[in-house]
N, C-alpha and C positions, 0 to 999 in steps of 0.2 A: 504494500500500500504506500502510496505517495500522497502528500497533502500540500495544498497551496492555499494560503489565506491572504485576503486583501479586502480593504473597503472598496466597494464598487458603486458607481453611480447607478441609480435604479434603472435607468433606460438601457444600461449595458447588459443587464441580466435577462431582459425579455427575449432577445434573439436566441439565447441559449435555451430558454424554456420552450420556444417554438421548435427546437431541434431534438427534444426528448425522444429517445429511441433511435436516433440517427447517428451515423458516424460523421465526425467533422475532423478537420485538420487544424491543429493549433496554429494561429496566425503568426506566431513569433516564438522565439526560444522562451521556455517557461521554467521559472525557478520553482522547484518543489522541495519538500523535505520528507525524510523518512520518519520524522518525529512530529506527531500531531500537535504537541504543545508549542513547537516552534511556529508552525503554520497559524495556530490560533493567535499567537502573539502578533503576527503580521495582520491578521484579519481584524483584530480589535485593538488598534493602537490607542494611546491616551486621548487622542482627538479624532473625531469623525465628523465630517461635514454633514449638514442637514440633508443633502440629497444623496447620501451614501448609505449602503447597507453592508454590515460586516458579512463577508462571504467566505466559506470554506469549500474548496474543491477537493474531492477525494478521488484519487486515481487508483484503480485496481488494474495493474498492468500485467498482461501475459505476453511474454515474448518467446517466440519459437527459436530464433537464431541469436539475436542480440538486442539489447535495449536501445531505443532511439534517443540516446542522450549520454550524459557524462556524469559519473558519480564524483562529487566534489568532497572527498573525504580525506584529502591529503593537503598539508600546508603548501605544497608546490602548486596547488590549484586554487586555494582559497585562504583567506585570512581567518575564516571561521569554520574550521572542520567540525566543531561541535554541533553545528546546525544540521549536519547530515543531509546536505543539499544534493539534489539530483537535478541537473539541468536538462530538460527535455528539448529535443531539437525542433526547430521550426518545421512545420508540416507534419509533425507526429500525429498519427491517426488515433483518435479517441472516440468512444461511444458515450453519449450523454444518456445516462440511465435515469436521472431525476434531478430536479431543482428544488 
């Protein structure tokens, strides 16, 4: 399981809701974490604007050959290896199971 948290503008969420049950490609490289508490920290910062909703994405990834991304668990790749970051590649296919 991978987790991504972010406050999102309300109108950003509705296009994903319309794609429930469908496969989409991530529009950009996407930072995720293997630690749900890290993602929740990003989803609910100390300040959230009025038009934003704390949002947690949960990715259940099954890969047959290799993961479409990079595990950032080494100080050679990141200054924060404790975040257990996984950077998913732009265009990575994901299915939206629910919002």
